[in-house]
C-alpha positions as CSV (number, residue, x, y, z in Angstrom):
1,M,0.0,0.0,0.0
2,N,1.4,3.4,-1.0
3,T,1.2,6.0,1.7
4,I,2.1,9.7,2.1
5,K,2.8,11.5,5.3
6,L,3.4,15.1,6.1
7,P,5.3,16.1,9.2
8,G,3.0,15.9,12.2
9,Q,0.1,14.5,10.1
10,T,-1.5,11.1,10.0
11,T,-0.7,8.6,7.2
12,L,-2.9,8.9,4.2
13,S,-3.7,5.8,2.1
14,T,-3.5,6.1,-1.7
15,N,-5.0,2.7,-2.6
16,H,-8.1,2.3,-0.5
17,H,-11.6,3.6,-1.3
18,V,-14.7,3.4,0.8
19,D,-17.8,1.5,-0.4
20,M,-20.6,4.1,-0.1
21,K,-23.2,1.4,0.7
22,T,-21.3,-0.7,3.3
23,G,-18.8,1.9,4.5
24,M,-16.1,-0.7,4.3
25,P,-12.7,0.0,2.7
26,V,-12.2,-1.5,-0.8
27,H,-8.7,-2.2,-2.2
28,V,-8.0,-0.4,-5.4
29,D,-4.8,-0.8,-7.4
30,Q,-3.2,2.6,-8.1
31,P,0.0,3.6,-9.8
32,S,2.9,5.0,-7.7
33,L,2.7,8.7,-6.7
34,P,3.6,10.9,-9.6
35,T,6.4,13.4,-9.3
36,I,4.0,16.3,-9.3
37,L,2.3,15.0,-6.2
38,N,5.7,14.7,-4.4
39,D,6.3,18.4,-5.4
40,K,3.0,19.4,-3.9
41,I,3.9,17.5,-0.7
42,E,7.2,19.4,-0.4
43,R,5.3,22.7,-1.0
44,A,2.8,21.8,1.7
45,T,5.7,21.1,4.1
46,A,7.2,24.5,3.3
47,Y,3.8,26.1,4.1
48,A,3.7,24.3,7.4
49,K,7.1,25.6,8.3
50,A,6.1,29.2,7.3
51,A,3.2,29.0,9.7
52,R,5.6,29.8,12.5
53,S,7.6,33.0,12.6
54,S,11.3,32.9,11.8
55,A,12.1,33.9,15.4
56,T,10.0,31.0,16.7
57,R,11.7,28.6,14.4
58,R,15.2,29.8,15.5
59,A,14.2,29.5,19.2
60,Y,12.8,26.0,18.6
61,G,15.9,24.9,16.8
62,S,18.1,26.1,19.7
63,D,15.7,24.5,22.3
64,W,15.8,21.2,20.4
65,A,19.6,21.2,20.2
66,I,19.8,21.8,24.0
67,F,17.4,18.9,24.6
68,K,19.4,16.6,22.4
69,D,22.7,17.5,24.1
70,W,21.0,16.9,27.5
71,C,19.8,13.5,26.4
72,A,23.2,12.5,25.0
73,T,24.9,13.5,28.2
74,H,22.6,11.2,30.2
75,G,22.6,8.4,27.6
76,L,18.9,8.8,26.8
77,A,17.0,8.7,23.5
78,W,15.6,12.0,22.3
79,L,13.5,10.8,19.4
80,P,11.1,9.5,20.4
81,A,11.5,10.7,24.0
82,S,9.1,9.4,26.7
83,P,7.1,11.9,28.8
84,E,9.2,10.8,31.8
85,I,12.4,11.9,30.1
86,V,10.9,15.3,29.2
87,A,9.7,15.7,32.8
88,V,13.2,15.2,34.2
89,F,14.6,17.5,31.5
90,A,12.1,20.2,32.5
91,S,12.9,19.7,36.2
92,D,16.7,20.1,35.5
93,Q,16.0,23.3,33.5
94,A,14.0,24.8,36.4
95,T,16.8,23.8,38.9
96,A,19.3,25.6,36.6
97,G,17.3,28.8,37.0
98,L,15.4,29.0,33.7
99,N,12.1,30.8,33.9
100,P,8.8,28.8,33.3
101,S,8.1,30.4,30.0
102,T,11.4,29.3,28.5
103,I,10.9,25.8,29.9
104,H,7.4,25.6,28.4
105,R,8.7,26.8,25.0
106,R,11.4,24.1,25.1
107,V,8.8,21.4,25.8
108,A,6.7,22.8,22.9
109,A,9.8,22.6,20.7
110,I,10.3,19.0,21.7
111,G,6.8,18.3,20.7
112,Y,7.2,20.2,17.4
113,Y,10.2,18.1,16.4
114,H,8.5,14.9,17.4
115,R,5.5,15.6,15.2
116,A,7.9,16.6,12.3
117,G,9.6,13.3,12.7
118,G,6.4,11.3,12.6
119,H,6.0,10.8,16.4
120,P,3.3,12.0,18.8
121,A,4.4,14.8,21.1
122,P,5.4,13.5,24.5
123,T,2.8,15.8,26.1
124,A,0.1,14.1,23.9
125,L,0.8,10.6,25.1
126,P,-1.6,8.8,27.5
127,T,1.3,8.5,30.0
128,A,2.0,12.3,30.0
129,G,0.2,12.9,33.4
130,R,3.4,13.1,35.4
131,L,4.9,15.5,32.8
132,A,1.9,17.8,33.2
133,E,2.2,17.7,37.0
134,V,5.9,18.7,36.7
135,L,5.2,21.6,34.4
136,A,2.4,22.8,36.7
137,G,4.7,22.6,39.7
138,I,7.4,24.6,37.9
139,R,4.8,27.3,37.1
140,A,3.6,27.4,40.7
141,E,7.1,27.5,42.3
142,H,9.0,29.6,39.8
143,G,6.4,31.6,38.1
144,G,6.3,34.8,40.1
145,A,5.9,38.3,38.5
146,K,7.1,38.6,35.0
147,R,10.3,40.7,34.8
148,Q,9.7,43.6,32.4
149,K,12.5,45.5,30.7
150,R,12.6,49.2,31.2
151,P,10.8,51.2,28.5
152,A,12.7,53.7,26.5
153,D,10.2,56.5,27.0
154,A,10.6,60.0,25.5
155,T,13.2,61.2,28.1
156,A,15.2,58.0,27.9
157,L,15.2,57.9,24.1
158,R,16.3,61.6,23.8
159,N,19.1,60.9,26.2
160,M,20.2,57.8,24.2
161,L,20.0,59.8,20.9
162,M,22.3,62.5,22.4
163,T,25.0,59.9,23.0
164,V,25.1,58.9,19.3
165,E,28.2,60.8,18.2
166,G,29.4,61.8,14.8
167,E,28.0,61.8,11.3
168,G,29.3,58.5,10.1
169,L,27.1,55.9,8.5
170,R,26.7,53.8,11.7
171,A,25.8,56.9,13.8
172,I,23.2,58.0,11.3
173,R,21.7,54.5,11.0
174,D,21.6,54.0,14.7
175,R,19.7,57.3,15.3
176,A,17.1,56.3,12.8
177,I,16.6,52.9,14.3
178,L,16.1,54.2,17.8
179,A,13.7,56.9,16.6
180,I,11.6,54.8,14.2
181,G,11.6,51.7,16.5
182,M,10.1,53.8,19.3
183,A,7.9,56.1,17.1
184,A,6.2,53.1,15.5
185,A,6.2,50.8,18.5
186,L,8.0,48.2,16.5
187,R,9.2,44.8,17.7
188,R,12.8,44.2,16.9
189,S,11.9,41.6,14.3
190,E,9.7,44.2,12.6
191,I,12.6,46.7,12.5
192,V,14.9,44.4,10.7
193,A,12.2,43.2,8.3
194,L,11.5,46.7,7.0
195,S,12.2,47.4,3.3
196,V,12.8,50.7,1.6
197,E,9.5,50.3,-0.3
198,H,7.7,50.1,3.1
199,V,8.4,53.8,3.7
200,G,5.8,56.3,2.4
201,L,6.5,60.1,2.7
202,V,3.5,62.3,3.4
203,P,3.4,66.0,4.4
204,E,2.3,65.0,8.0
205,G,5.2,62.6,8.5
206,L,5.6,58.9,7.4
207,R,3.3,56.1,6.5
208,L,5.2,52.9,7.5
209,T,3.9,49.6,6.1
210,I,4.4,46.5,8.4
211,A,4.2,43.7,5.9
212,H,4.4,40.9,8.4
213,S,4.6,40.6,12.2
214,K,4.2,38.3,15.1
215,T,0.5,38.9,15.4
216,D,0.0,38.9,11.6
217,Q,1.0,35.5,10.5
218,A,-1.5,35.7,7.6
219,R,0.5,38.7,6.2
220,H,-2.4,41.0,5.8
221,G,-0.1,43.9,6.6
222,A,-0.7,47.1,8.5
223,V,0.1,50.8,7.9
224,I,1.4,52.9,10.8
225,A,1.3,56.7,10.8
226,I,4.4,58.4,12.3
227,P,4.1,62.2,12.8
228,E,6.8,64.5,11.6
229,G,7.8,65.2,15.2
230,S,9.6,68.2,16.7
231,R,11.5,66.6,19.6
232,I,12.6,63.2,18.5
233,R,12.0,63.9,14.8
234,P,11.7,60.3,13.5
235,K,11.0,61.4,9.9
236,A,14.1,63.6,9.7
237,L,16.4,61.0,11.2
238,L,15.1,58.3,8.8
239,L,15.5,60.4,5.8
240,A,19.0,61.2,6.9
241,W,19.8,57.5,7.0
242,M,18.2,56.8,3.6
243,A,20.1,59.7,2.0
244,A,23.5,58.6,3.6
245,A,23.0,54.9,2.7
246,G,21.8,55.7,-0.8
247,H,19.9,52.4,-1.4
248,S,16.6,52.6,-3.3
249,D,15.4,49.1,-2.6
250,G,15.9,46.1,-0.3
251,F,16.2,46.1,3.4
252,L,15.9,49.5,5.0
253,F,18.3,49.0,7.9
254,R,21.4,47.2,6.6
255,R,24.2,45.5,8.4
256,L,27.5,47.5,8.3
257,S,30.9,45.9,8.0
258,R,33.6,46.5,10.6
259,S,34.8,49.4,8.5
260,D,31.2,50.8,8.4
261,A,30.7,49.9,4.8
262,L,27.1,49.2,3.7
263,T,26.2,45.6,3.0
264,P,23.1,44.2,1.3
265,N,22.2,42.2,4.3
266,A,19.5,43.0,6.9
267,M,20.5,43.4,10.5
268,S,19.6,40.6,12.9
269,D,17.0,41.2,15.6
270,R,19.6,40.5,18.2
271,A,21.7,43.3,16.8
272,I,18.8,45.7,17.6
273,A,18.8,44.5,21.2
274,R,22.5,45.1,21.5
275,L,22.2,48.5,19.9
276,V,19.6,49.6,22.5
277,Q,21.6,48.3,25.4
278,H,24.8,50.0,24.0
279,Y,23.2,53.5,23.9
280,A,21.3,53.0,27.2
281,A,24.7,52.4,28.8
282,A,26.2,55.4,27.1
283,A,23.3,57.5,28.5
284,G,24.1,56.4,32.0
285,Y,21.3,53.7,32.4
286,D,21.8,50.1,33.5
287,P,22.0,48.3,30.1
288,T,20.7,45.1,31.7
289,Q,17.3,46.8,32.2
290,F,16.9,47.5,28.5
291,A,16.3,45.3,25.5
292,G,15.0,45.5,21.9
293,H,11.4,45.6,23.3
294,S,12.2,48.8,25.2
295,L,11.6,50.8,22.1
296,R,8.1,49.4,21.7
297,A,7.3,49.6,25.4
298,G,8.7,53.2,25.4
299,F,6.1,54.4,22.9
300,L,3.2,52.7,24.8
301,T,4.5,54.0,28.2
302,E,4.9,57.6,26.9
303,G,1.7,57.6,25.0
304,A,-0.3,56.4,28.0
305,A,1.4,59.0,30.2
306,Q,0.4,61.7,27.7
307,G,-3.2,60.7,27.8
308,A,-3.6,58.6,24.7
309,T,-6.5,56.2,24.8
310,I,-6.1,52.5,24.6
311,F,-7.6,52.5,21.1
312,K,-5.2,55.1,19.8
313,L,-2.3,53.1,21.3
314,Q,-3.7,50.0,19.6
315,E,-3.6,51.7,16.2
316,V,0.1,51.9,16.4
317,S,1.0,48.8,18.5
318,R,-1.4,46.5,16.6
319,H,-2.1,44.4,19.7
320,R,-4.9,41.9,19.2
321,S,-6.2,42.4,22.7
322,V,-6.4,45.7,24.7
323,Q,-5.5,43.8,27.9
324,V,-1.8,44.5,27.6
325,L,-2.5,48.1,26.6
326,S,-4.7,48.6,29.6
327,D,-1.8,47.7,31.9
328,Y,0.2,50.6,30.3
329,V,-2.6,53.0,30.8
330,R,-3.2,51.8,34.4
331,N,0.5,52.2,35.3
332,A,0.5,55.7,33.8
333,E,-2.6,56.7,35.9
334,L,-1.8,55.0,39.2
335,F,-1.6,58.3,41.0
336,K,-4.1,60.3,38.9
337,N,-7.3,61.0,40.8
338,H,-6.1,58.6,43.5
339,A,-8.9,57.4,45.8
340,G,-6.8,58.6,48.8
341,D,-6.0,62.1,47.5
342,R,-8.4,63.8,49.9
343,F,-7.6,62.1,53.1
344,L,-4.0,60.7,53.0
């Protein structure tokens, strides 16, 4: 019997039909799968991989490598791995100080590679009860409050921009990244994915097209308005970079060589995080409190502090839910019209 199988999918028979009267399978001789069908299977597999963001795939790849190394060290099989093995791995990770969200992502990565290899995920097996208990215990004991990085609000960002010295290509690029990243509330993955054609110039400022993002896996795209600005001046800083770089297509923010020569390659999202931390340290802040997300958080924090509504913040941040945004607004208004103002 010829069969075809996609990663994580059940086996499909190619030579059995069902009798419509009896409901019983009927054997039918069929030729071997044609090449065109194999091509379609490969294309379907590619679509399945594209369903997850590139950042997630990189994280999963790293998590899977860590799990395999751990199994090799302990003389254990990693594919397929039993729920008991994964439970001990998760426990070791927690003991090593990893936070629950990272451990759960690693368990998800293990499941992903099992399904891709034609095996059920360890968490889906009937014997996975103990594994579920271990993961629940890790959440209960090590969960705690989520540690947030410090937002690069308007004051912090202006201080960081002031430390970018010179008029060389790197300095001009870095100013533009800091300003645009904050002004459009961009994730670091969105910053490096921007292309020159995504920038639209209008009298009021910029129209920035976000072609693909973490919350837009279907690639519908979104257009973000960035005002001209009179303090941070994101439009002026971006135009200065585009003029200095001189590229008319391709990635907007390019990687520079050690001699500051322009390359055709996009920056990595990790480079954005390092850039933010570098200029935070230069401005006198603790760099460990900052990350690539600080630019996005900075816009939301400053916008909420200046009285922007949740819905206006959502226009820029593109959050699916207003719950996260409500936390920014609540934090900005903790002392505004406080219930104890009149008697404390």
